[in-house]
RONUVO-76626 format. One record per residue (C-alpha): y, z, x; residue number from 1. Coordinates in Angstrom, 3 decimals. Layout:
N
c2,c3,c1,i
Y,Z,X,NUM;
...
This chain:
638
c2,c3,c1,i
-16.658,32.447,66.026,1;
-15.395,35.953,67.128,2;
-18.193,38.381,65.274,3;
-20.585,37.922,67.116,4;
-19.931,40.981,68.192,5;
-21.822,43.637,70.079,6;
-23.216,47.013,68.792,7;
-19.982,48.879,67.233,8;
-17.998,50.691,69.298,9;
-18.123,53.758,66.876,10;
-14.640,54.359,67.936,11;
-12.505,56.826,64.933,12;
-8.588,55.683,65.050,13;
-7.741,59.694,63.654,14;
-10.188,61.158,66.494,15;
-8.259,62.328,69.290,16;
-7.970,59.603,72.043,17;
-9.586,59.161,75.653,18;
-7.044,59.658,78.640,19;
-5.461,57.555,80.714,20;
-5.994,58.511,84.474,21;
-3.430,59.306,86.432,22;
-3.873,57.248,88.889,23;
-3.888,54.247,86.721,24;
-0.475,55.764,85.093,25;
1.046,56.104,88.118,26;
0.268,52.139,89.215,27;
1.056,51.213,86.401,28;
4.581,52.749,86.551,29;
4.661,51.551,90.315,30;
4.440,47.639,89.324,31;
6.229,47.473,86.385,32;
9.162,45.684,85.918,33;
11.637,47.435,84.441,34;
14.108,44.042,84.200,35;
11.950,41.693,82.237,36;
10.825,44.779,79.895,37;
14.557,45.858,79.484,38;
14.687,41.586,78.811,39;
12.715,42.213,75.542,40;
14.783,44.348,74.098,41;
18.453,42.717,74.858,42;
19.491,40.220,77.477,43;
20.328,41.312,81.228,44;
22.750,39.909,82.951,45;
23.030,40.976,86.735,46;
25.780,42.761,88.343,47;
25.421,43.362,92.431,48;
22.134,45.105,92.642,49;
21.851,46.860,89.031,50;
21.407,44.717,85.664,51;
23.613,45.264,82.476,52;
22.801,44.430,78.527,53;
23.958,45.627,75.523,54;
22.700,49.084,74.226,55;
19.011,48.520,72.700,56;
19.820,51.467,70.409,57;
22.707,50.817,68.600,58;
25.180,48.033,67.817,59;
28.085,47.455,69.953,60;
29.918,44.745,71.658,61;
30.551,45.888,75.487,62;
27.108,46.797,77.469,63;
26.515,49.872,78.661,64;
22.926,49.729,79.054,65;
22.021,49.524,82.826,66;
18.841,48.788,84.884,67;
18.298,49.776,88.607,68;
15.354,47.710,89.583,69;
15.124,49.495,93.387,70;
14.357,52.582,91.230,71;
12.456,51.412,88.032,72;
14.701,53.250,86.191,73;
17.467,52.926,82.861,74;
19.845,54.709,81.878,75;
21.698,53.982,78.204,76;
25.618,54.901,78.254,77;
26.329,54.799,74.766,78;
23.129,57.241,73.623,79;
23.117,59.329,76.861,80;
19.068,58.964,77.513,81;
17.380,56.898,80.577,82;
14.164,56.788,82.157,83;
11.292,54.749,83.316,84;
9.416,52.139,81.709,85;
7.177,54.485,79.554,86;
10.496,56.401,78.726,87;
12.316,53.161,77.012,88;
9.008,52.030,75.496,89;
9.162,54.917,73.787,90;
12.936,55.232,72.785,91;
13.350,51.952,71.459,92;
9.974,51.281,69.542,93;
8.804,55.308,68.490,94;
5.507,55.274,69.845,95;
4.155,58.084,71.909,96;
3.363,58.519,75.558,97;
-0.092,57.167,75.924,98;
0.716,54.131,72.841,99;
3.439,53.096,75.360,100;
1.630,53.368,78.544,101;
-0.979,50.562,76.768,102;
2.419,48.841,75.858,103;
3.270,48.209,78.558,104;
-0.269,47.635,80.357,105;
-0.464,44.578,77.941,106;
3.258,43.519,78.456,107;
2.643,42.847,82.669,108;
-1.418,42.070,81.986,109;
-2.469,45.281,83.386,110;
-5.724,46.759,83.046,111;
-5.822,50.824,82.294,112;
-8.320,52.919,83.284,113;
-9.609,55.625,80.899,114;
-11.097,58.819,81.238,115;
-14.885,58.833,80.083,116;
-15.769,60.918,76.917,117;
-18.911,62.676,76.157,118;
-20.915,59.425,75.000,119;
-19.288,57.457,77.824,120;
-16.939,55.359,75.944,121;
-13.010,55.122,75.691,122;
-10.952,54.730,72.753,123;
-7.530,52.987,72.719,124;
-4.409,54.803,70.434,125;
-4.615,53.866,66.609,126;
-1.432,51.236,67.396,127;
-3.330,49.349,69.775,128;
-6.230,49.214,67.360,129;
-4.093,47.907,64.707,130;
-3.196,45.179,67.540,131;
-6.544,44.041,68.615,132;
-7.322,43.697,64.701,133;
-4.617,41.255,64.360,134;
-5.391,39.368,67.671,135;
-8.697,39.313,66.755,136;
-8.106,37.804,63.025,137;
-5.615,35.525,64.060,138;
-8.217,34.231,66.442,139;
-10.622,34.027,63.575,140;
-8.975,32.298,61.217,141;
-7.167,29.895,64.104,142;
-11.025,28.873,64.439,143;
-11.339,28.597,60.712,144;
-8.542,25.815,60.574,145;
-10.472,24.087,63.210,146;
-14.178,24.775,62.277,147;
-14.584,25.687,59.057,148;
-17.095,23.518,57.056,149;
-16.156,23.375,53.428,150;
-12.069,23.449,53.994,151;
-11.507,22.300,57.560,152;
-10.951,18.760,57.317,153;
-8.936,19.748,54.038,154;
-6.964,22.551,55.511,155;
-6.228,20.007,58.842,156;
-5.497,16.962,56.952,157;
-2.797,19.090,54.606,158;
-1.403,20.021,57.792,159;
-1.437,17.027,59.526,160;
-0.220,14.429,56.537,161;
1.074,16.616,53.581,162;
3.750,18.562,56.135,163;
3.900,16.401,58.861,164;
2.827,18.460,61.881,165;
0.701,17.550,64.737,166;
-2.863,19.243,65.656,167;
-1.122,20.643,68.476,168;
1.353,22.643,67.212,169;
-1.079,24.562,64.857,170;
-2.872,25.228,68.507,171;
0.749,26.290,70.101,172;
1.403,28.553,67.138,173;
-1.983,29.801,66.107,174;
-1.805,28.454,62.778,175;
-5.278,29.579,60.925,176;
-6.774,29.155,57.479,177;
-8.218,32.520,55.886,178;
-11.445,31.117,53.824,179;
-11.712,31.255,50.645,180;
-15.363,32.810,50.951,181;
-14.064,35.774,52.493,182;
-17.556,37.605,53.172,183;
-17.187,37.446,56.661,184;
-14.414,38.999,57.972,185;
-14.452,42.962,56.992,186;
-18.895,43.222,58.412,187;
-17.293,41.435,61.505,188;
-14.728,43.975,62.005,189;
-16.619,46.608,61.679,190;
-19.220,45.446,63.638,191;
-16.440,45.486,66.554,192;
-16.388,48.906,65.973,193;
-13.196,49.397,63.652,194;
-13.441,52.161,60.633,195;
-12.249,51.677,57.159,196;
-9.164,53.804,57.780,197;
-8.135,50.937,60.485,198;
-8.860,48.183,59.184,199;
-7.098,49.249,55.488,200;
-3.390,50.326,57.619,201;
-3.593,46.927,58.675,202;
-2.523,45.764,55.233,203;
-4.590,42.513,55.163,204;
-6.714,43.308,52.274,205;
-6.797,44.595,48.514,206;
-8.294,47.467,47.025,207;
-7.958,50.256,49.902,208;
-6.205,52.587,47.468,209;
-9.258,51.929,45.065,210;
-12.635,51.385,45.928,211;
-14.201,53.670,49.187,212;
-16.350,50.939,50.534,213;
-14.919,47.787,52.480,214;
-17.081,45.503,52.057,215;
-15.662,45.165,48.260,216;
-12.207,44.616,49.399,217;
-11.139,41.043,49.258,218;
-8.483,39.614,51.991,219;
-4.770,39.423,50.644,220;
-5.106,35.568,51.996,221;
-8.112,33.866,50.701,222;
-7.239,30.433,50.421,223;
-4.243,29.831,52.615,224;
-2.253,28.642,55.512,225;
-2.198,30.916,58.134,226;
1.262,31.545,60.272,227;
0.672,34.604,62.742,228;
4.041,36.319,63.218,229;
4.812,37.704,66.362,230;
6.827,40.688,67.173,231;
9.239,39.952,70.934,232;
6.409,40.620,73.083,233;
4.557,37.544,71.461,234;
1.701,39.945,70.069,235;
0.382,39.435,66.394,236;
1.869,41.758,63.986,237;
1.943,40.080,60.437,238;
0.907,37.505,58.908,239;
2.773,34.946,56.409,240;
0.389,32.791,53.764,241;
0.734,29.910,52.013,242;
-0.361,29.067,48.638,243;
-2.495,25.755,48.301,244;
-4.105,23.953,45.766,245;
-7.687,25.551,46.796,246;
-6.139,28.966,46.806,247;
-8.461,31.150,44.156,248;
-7.000,31.414,40.839,249;
-8.136,35.631,40.946,250;
-5.930,35.803,43.176,251;
-3.292,38.241,42.378,252;
-0.724,36.392,44.092,253;
-1.853,33.564,43.381,254;
1.659,32.105,41.984,255;
4.065,33.333,44.818,256;
4.205,30.111,47.002,257;
4.143,32.660,50.423,258;
2.539,36.114,50.470,259;
3.956,38.053,53.529,260;
1.627,41.077,54.610,261;
3.154,44.600,54.022,262;
5.314,46.533,55.924,263;
2.510,48.545,58.137,264;
3.032,50.608,61.202,265;
3.234,47.324,63.660,266;
5.675,45.043,61.092,267;
9.020,46.127,59.579,268;
10.455,42.938,58.068,269;
13.850,44.253,58.214,270;
13.908,44.472,61.899,271;
11.340,41.456,62.571,272;
12.540,37.958,63.571,273;
10.337,35.397,63.402,274;
9.767,33.215,66.463,275;
11.944,35.073,68.686,276;
9.600,35.445,71.708,277;
9.429,31.473,71.953,278;
13.524,31.311,71.015,279;
14.467,33.284,73.465,280;
12.798,31.409,76.282,281;
13.489,28.134,74.856,282;
17.445,29.069,74.846,283;
19.384,28.991,77.272,284;
22.833,31.234,78.233,285;
26.214,30.015,75.905,286;
23.271,28.386,73.146,287;
23.527,29.818,70.127,288;
19.659,31.203,68.087,289;
20.201,28.656,65.185,290;
18.498,31.121,61.940,291;
16.367,28.738,59.346,292;
15.024,29.437,55.883,293;
11.603,30.012,57.254,294;
8.787,29.853,59.250,295;
7.675,26.044,59.068,296;
12.010,25.152,59.369,297;
11.387,27.276,62.557,298;
8.485,26.004,63.707,299;
9.619,22.226,62.673,300;
13.231,22.933,64.521,301;
11.415,24.648,68.005,302;
9.009,20.808,67.699,303;
11.718,19.009,67.290,304;
13.581,20.161,70.455,305;
15.866,22.695,68.778,306;
15.904,25.633,70.618,307;
16.653,29.178,70.213,308;
15.064,28.330,66.578,309;
14.458,31.456,64.729,310;
13.891,32.779,61.134,311;
14.492,36.214,59.190,312;
11.488,38.231,57.700,313;
11.946,39.550,54.195,314;
14.205,37.779,51.744,315;
17.307,38.358,53.419,316;
18.751,38.607,56.549,317;
19.817,41.987,57.804,318;
22.094,44.662,60.191,319;
18.896,44.755,62.408,320;
18.024,41.449,62.717,321;
21.830,40.322,63.466,322;
22.171,42.982,66.077,323;
18.440,42.155,67.243,324;
20.009,38.636,68.079,325;
23.135,39.779,69.300,326;
21.511,41.750,72.476,327;
21.021,38.347,73.578,328;
23.925,35.536,72.385,329;
26.772,36.941,70.630,330;
26.541,32.878,69.061,331;
24.668,32.313,65.761,332;
24.331,28.657,64.182,333;
23.406,29.053,60.758,334;
21.048,26.640,59.299,335;
19.955,27.445,55.802,336;
18.967,25.142,53.358,337;
21.802,23.132,51.196,338;
20.519,24.150,47.987,339;
22.382,27.277,45.809,340;
20.322,29.623,47.388,341;
20.490,29.012,50.726,342;
24.152,28.860,50.054,343;
23.959,32.488,48.782,344;
22.301,33.731,51.484,345;
24.267,32.312,53.407,346;
27.591,33.528,52.181,347;
25.354,37.484,51.906,348;
25.062,37.370,56.039,349;
28.414,36.010,56.695,350;
29.844,39.724,56.729,351;
27.575,41.488,58.181,352;
27.947,38.941,60.689,353;
31.542,39.448,61.449,354;
30.750,42.986,61.378,355;
28.468,42.750,64.209,356;
30.926,40.746,65.936,357;
28.647,37.473,66.357,358;
30.090,34.302,66.525,359;
28.886,32.334,63.805,360;
28.916,28.840,62.555,361;
27.410,27.303,59.589,362;
26.002,23.985,59.915,363;
24.838,21.698,56.661,364;
22.304,18.735,56.692,365;
23.388,15.211,55.388,366;
21.780,14.645,52.032,367;
21.532,17.974,51.240,368;
18.057,17.834,53.267,369;
16.463,21.551,54.560,370;
15.629,21.418,57.773,371;
12.076,21.145,57.578,372;
11.983,17.688,55.142,373;
14.893,16.477,57.462,374;
12.886,17.062,61.346,375;
9.636,15.874,59.827,376;
11.165,12.219,60.309,377;
13.992,13.428,62.586,378;
13.909,14.309,66.317,379;
16.623,16.739,67.966,380;
18.738,13.233,69.843,381;
21.495,13.743,67.641,382;
21.524,17.498,67.633,383;
24.590,18.176,69.570,384;
26.474,15.370,67.228,385;
25.277,16.962,64.204,386;
26.226,20.698,65.578,387;
29.622,19.267,65.990,388;
30.216,19.156,62.339,389;
29.265,22.681,62.074,390;
32.366,24.825,59.974,391;
32.996,27.858,61.597,392;
32.429,30.922,59.932,393;
35.936,31.504,57.690,394;
35.905,27.538,57.529,395;
32.574,27.766,55.605,396;
33.636,31.331,53.357,397;
36.804,29.344,52.215,398;
35.373,26.320,51.314,399;
32.497,28.654,50.088,400;
34.491,30.265,47.147,401;
37.608,28.478,46.538,402;
36.383,24.785,45.927,403;
38.780,21.936,46.239,404;
40.832,21.090,43.681,405;
41.396,24.892,43.153,406;
45.313,24.372,43.346,407;
45.328,23.000,39.650,408;
44.077,26.120,38.331,409;
45.861,28.699,36.635,410;
47.759,31.561,38.862,411;
45.215,33.895,38.059,412;
42.401,32.415,38.633,413;
43.194,31.054,42.124,414;
43.437,34.692,42.549,415;
40.049,35.544,41.641,416;
38.733,33.345,43.422,417;
40.461,34.836,46.515,418;
39.499,38.313,45.904,419;
35.550,37.256,46.521,420;
37.301,36.731,50.093,421;
39.728,39.061,51.058,422;
36.189,41.427,51.470,423;
34.660,39.008,53.531,424;
37.631,38.527,56.006,425;
38.254,42.199,55.906,426;
34.821,42.276,58.156,427;
36.345,40.125,60.810,428;
38.735,42.737,62.381,429;
40.469,39.998,64.863,430;
43.625,39.650,63.622,431;
43.641,35.873,64.871,432;
40.405,35.097,62.824,433;
42.338,37.017,59.945,434;
45.203,34.802,60.283,435;
43.050,31.666,60.182,436;
41.202,32.258,57.259,437;
44.044,33.452,55.400,438;
45.807,30.355,56.069,439;
42.596,28.301,55.252,440;
42.139,29.924,51.899,441;
45.823,29.324,51.050,442;
45.527,24.956,51.847,443;
42.669,25.135,49.655,444;
44.381,27.730,46.630,445;
47.815,25.846,46.624,446;
49.114,28.836,47.494,447;
52.149,29.510,49.744,448;
50.842,31.072,53.116,449;
53.356,34.027,52.711,450;
51.981,34.432,49.530,451;
48.721,34.480,50.868,452;
49.472,37.110,53.117,453;
50.666,39.418,50.479,454;
48.302,38.911,48.460,455;
45.818,40.656,50.944,456;
47.673,43.312,52.269,457;
47.645,43.808,48.372,458;
44.380,44.200,48.459,459;
43.998,46.382,51.373,460;
46.351,48.878,49.587,461;
44.223,48.849,47.009,462;
40.623,49.343,48.565,463;
42.442,52.230,50.798,464;
43.867,53.498,47.603,465;
40.777,53.606,46.034,466;
38.286,54.655,48.973,467;
37.304,58.691,48.693,468;
39.525,61.126,50.067,469;
36.577,61.929,53.090,470;
36.279,58.235,54.430,471;
39.735,58.684,54.879,472;
40.187,61.732,56.601,473;
36.546,60.733,58.625,474;
37.920,59.701,62.422,475;
35.460,57.133,64.582,476;
35.449,58.172,68.088,477;
34.288,55.333,70.302,478;
31.442,55.804,72.935,479;
32.780,55.160,76.606,480;
30.462,54.983,79.104,481;
30.546,57.664,81.390,482;
30.924,56.510,84.746,483;
30.481,59.398,87.516,484;
32.235,58.839,90.906,485;
30.457,60.425,93.684,486;
32.985,62.773,95.309,487;
34.916,63.485,92.739,488;
33.378,65.288,89.412,489;
29.749,65.936,90.722,490;
28.042,68.462,93.100,491;
27.453,68.343,96.251,492;
23.655,67.664,95.486,493;
24.612,65.125,93.380,494;
26.991,63.432,96.099,495;
23.966,62.979,98.255,496;
21.562,62.055,95.390,497;
24.238,59.151,94.360,498;
23.624,58.384,98.263,499;
20.245,58.077,98.616,500;
19.403,56.066,95.734,501;
20.936,53.954,97.017,502;
19.876,54.320,100.835,503;
16.508,55.125,101.208,504;
16.212,54.553,104.963,505;
18.077,57.693,105.090,506;
15.670,60.406,103.289,507;
13.431,61.088,105.940,508;
16.295,61.868,108.465,509;
18.296,63.821,105.807,510;
14.971,65.928,104.588,511;
14.274,66.909,108.350,512;
18.505,67.369,109.435,513;
19.302,69.549,106.074,514;
18.052,73.180,105.906,515;
16.074,72.937,102.134,516;
17.400,76.230,101.396,517;
20.942,75.387,101.118,518;
20.423,73.526,98.100,519;
21.464,74.742,95.023,520;
18.866,74.704,92.519,521;
20.470,76.460,89.456,522;
21.498,72.456,87.947,523;
19.170,69.806,87.548,524;
20.628,67.773,90.005,525;
19.395,70.636,92.424,526;
16.006,70.554,91.643,527;
15.977,66.808,91.384,528;
16.984,66.662,95.133,529;
14.834,69.744,95.873,530;
11.455,67.815,94.787,531;
12.622,64.284,95.843,532;
13.575,66.087,99.596,533;
10.918,68.096,99.844,534;
8.214,65.362,99.111,535;
10.362,63.489,102.660,536;
10.360,66.478,104.251,537;
6.193,67.060,104.571,538;
5.546,63.307,105.510,539;
4.500,62.702,102.046,540;
8.093,60.068,101.282,541;
6.725,56.074,100.927,542;
9.333,54.452,99.126,543;
12.360,56.222,96.353,544;
10.585,54.604,93.221,545;
7.102,56.115,94.346,546;
9.165,59.348,94.434,547;
10.480,59.045,91.127,548;
7.547,57.887,89.640,549;
5.679,61.389,91.010,550;
8.663,63.797,89.066,551;
7.885,65.228,85.572,552;
9.605,63.831,82.769,553;
12.997,65.838,83.151,554;
13.339,65.388,86.087,555;
13.088,61.514,86.018,556;
15.937,61.436,83.132,557;
17.970,62.997,85.742,558;
17.372,60.541,88.809,559;
17.763,58.418,85.372,560;
21.381,59.101,85.131,561;
22.311,59.523,88.252,562;
20.815,56.382,89.841,563;
23.013,54.789,86.651,564;
26.525,56.238,87.788,565;
29.633,54.541,89.807,566;
28.858,55.391,93.523,567;
32.573,55.788,95.231,568;
31.279,55.012,98.604,569;
30.958,52.358,100.460,570;
28.076,50.425,101.242,571;
28.829,48.797,104.504,572;
26.821,49.628,107.368,573;
29.565,51.047,109.244,574;
30.424,53.414,106.529,575;
27.261,54.597,105.919,576;
27.080,57.453,108.636,577;
30.167,58.554,108.533,578;
29.500,59.301,104.729,579;
26.681,60.830,105.053,580;
27.955,63.009,107.521,581;
31.005,64.456,105.203,582;
28.335,65.035,102.627,583;
26.276,67.166,105.010,584;
29.123,68.652,106.449,585;
29.644,69.525,102.693,586;
26.515,71.653,102.191,587;
27.260,73.405,105.521,588;
30.716,74.650,104.833,589;
29.180,76.099,101.355,590;
26.489,78.101,102.669,591;
28.661,79.255,105.366,592;
30.989,80.187,103.016,593;
28.575,82.052,100.732,594;
26.797,83.409,103.490,595;
30.286,84.992,104.609,596;
31.268,86.056,101.121,597;
28.159,88.287,101.453,598;
29.107,89.614,104.902,599;
32.801,90.581,103.024,600;
30.555,92.333,100.255,601;
28.644,94.014,102.510,602;
31.590,94.784,105.003,603;
33.204,96.421,102.063,604;
30.412,98.256,100.869,605;
30.354,100.344,104.202,606;
31.357,103.462,105.271,607;
34.340,103.059,107.036,608;
32.755,106.020,109.273,609;
29.771,103.800,110.220,610;
31.361,102.439,113.060,611;
28.607,100.496,114.541,612;
27.445,99.191,110.814,613;
31.059,97.095,110.623,614;
31.184,96.199,114.062,615;
27.747,94.632,114.211,616;
28.945,92.834,110.794,617;
32.332,91.510,112.272,618;
30.172,90.172,114.882,619;
28.020,88.120,112.470,620;
31.023,86.598,110.542,621;
33.134,85.838,113.524,622;
29.781,84.004,115.078,623;
29.202,82.064,111.705,624;
32.842,81.103,111.707,625;
32.532,79.503,115.073,626;
29.355,78.023,114.169,627;
31.650,76.209,111.929,628;
31.886,73.049,113.656,629;
27.821,72.418,114.425,630;
26.390,70.965,110.992,631;
24.003,68.488,110.522,632;
25.032,65.439,111.670,633;
23.325,62.055,111.901,634;
23.311,59.061,113.627,635;
22.323,54.992,114.081,636;
19.990,56.723,117.259,637;
18.396,58.859,114.622,638;
C-alpha cells in the first residue's frame, strides 16, 4: 500500500521552497515541446513553419495564437502577450515561475534538480504538493477498490454486476473505493511528510475548520465509489464520489447521490471538463465533442467506442466549459438525458453555445434512455446512424418550446411561446441561422412566416428600447491581429531580427560583419538584437533557441512578439543574400547619416576664423561620403 512510507519529509507548504537549479531550468526550456504544450490549451494547426490556434486566454472565432517550434516561443495577438513555455503556463494557469517550471517538467517527464537547503532536503511548490497528494490518494483508493479486505469484493461486484462495467475499465480510469474505515488515510499522508495545512487545502476532509488535530478529521468520501477527475493534462485534481448502500449513516452528505470535491486551488468546477484529456486524443479532426450528463455516462460512452465523450463539472454548463471545447473543435453534440431535467439543461446551454460560435446538435436516444443505460447493453456500431437523427440547435429549440399542435392554441398563447424563443435566436448571430429558426417556429406555431419575422423585429426593437443607455452607447472594438511586415513598419533592428529568427545560419556571419555600435538600443528591438549578436560575436552562439533561452524575461517576450510577425522577405535561397545585404546597407547608411549630422553640427559650431578645423571637418565629411558604397556585405562564399 502507498502508506508504507519512509520517515516524514518535514516539509511545510508555507515556508520558502528550495530553488530549482538554473541548469535544470535551462535544459527543460530547451527540451520542452512548445507545440505540444500549447496543444494542451487549444487545438493547433500547422501553417508553414508556424502553428496557429484559437487564443487560450479569451473567446474568439478566428485563430490569433501563434507558436514557433524553432524558437520555442508563442504569441497571442488578441491579448498581446507572449513568451516561452513557462510564460505560457504562468499566463494560462495563474502560476508563479517555480510552479510553472514544475508543471512543464511534469508534462514532459523531466526530472528537475533542486538546490539543497540547510538540511539537505528539497521542497516543491504548494501547488505541486497538492497534486502529489491527489495522485497518492487516487492510487490508494484504487488499491482499496482492488484489495480492501472488508468491502473489496462487494465494491467490485457492484461495479461489474450493477454498473455493468469491466474491471479493465476501472483500471483504465483509476476507479477507487474510499473505505468506510478511513483511519489509515491521514496518518499515511502525515508519514509521507505532508502538513495539516496542505491536507486541509485538498478539500478531502471534514472538520479542518473546527479541529486542530488532523487525526480527528473525517474523509469526505467514506464508503463511496470514487471517480478521479483529471485536468486536460491527465493529472488528478479532484474526485467525484457516488453513494453506496455501505455509505455510513453519519456521513453529512449521505442523502446526496454524488458528492464532488469542493473548489480548491487545483479544481474550479466552472472550467473543468471531465474526460477531456482522453476525449482530445480519441476525437479526430472534424468530429464533435459529445457532451453527456455525468462522469459515468462519459465513461460508458468512451467504453462503448464513442469518441470525444465528455461531461461538464458543476450543476450547469458554463461559458468557460464551452470556450475550452471551442478551442479544440467548433462542433458539439449534446447527448444529455431525455428526461425533463436533461432537456432543460440542454436549453440552458444553447444560447451560451451559440454565443461562443459552436455548431451544436442535439441527440436523444430511442425510448428516452440515458447514455449510461443505453450503452450498457449496446455498443457504438450504430453510432453514426444514431447521430444522423441529431437535431440542429434551432430545431431542438423550437421543438422544445413550441410543442406540436400549438397551431390550435389562442394567438396570445402562441405569441407568449415565441417570446421564449426570440432571446435564444438572437444569440445565433448569423442571419441564415436566425431565418431558419424563425421559419421553423412559424411552421410549428401555425403563424405565417412574414408575421413571425415581424414579431421578431418587434421583440428586438423592444429589447433595444429597454436596454440601459450606457449599453446602447458602448461600442465594441474588435481586436484584430496586428501584422507587422519586415521592411515596412518595423525598425532596422527589427528587420534584422525578423530575418535572423527565420535563418539562424546567418547569425554568426552577421555578428562578424555588423559593428555592434551601429545598433540603436533605444528600443526593445535594439536591446534584443544586441543581446543576440553579442553572444554570436563572442563565439557563444549554438542555435537560436538556446540563444533566446539565455535572455531575460522582457527580451524573451519581445522575441516572441517579433517571431510572430509576418516576414515580408522571401525564403527562397536566391533571395536570402540580397535581402540580408539590404538590411546591412540600411544599418550602414543610418550610421553614416548620424556621423554626417554630427560633423555638420561641429562645423556649424566652429568659428569661421578657424580655417584649419573647418578644412579638417570638411575632409572628414567628404571621406565619409566616399565610404557610402563600402557597407558590410555577405556572400555565399562566406
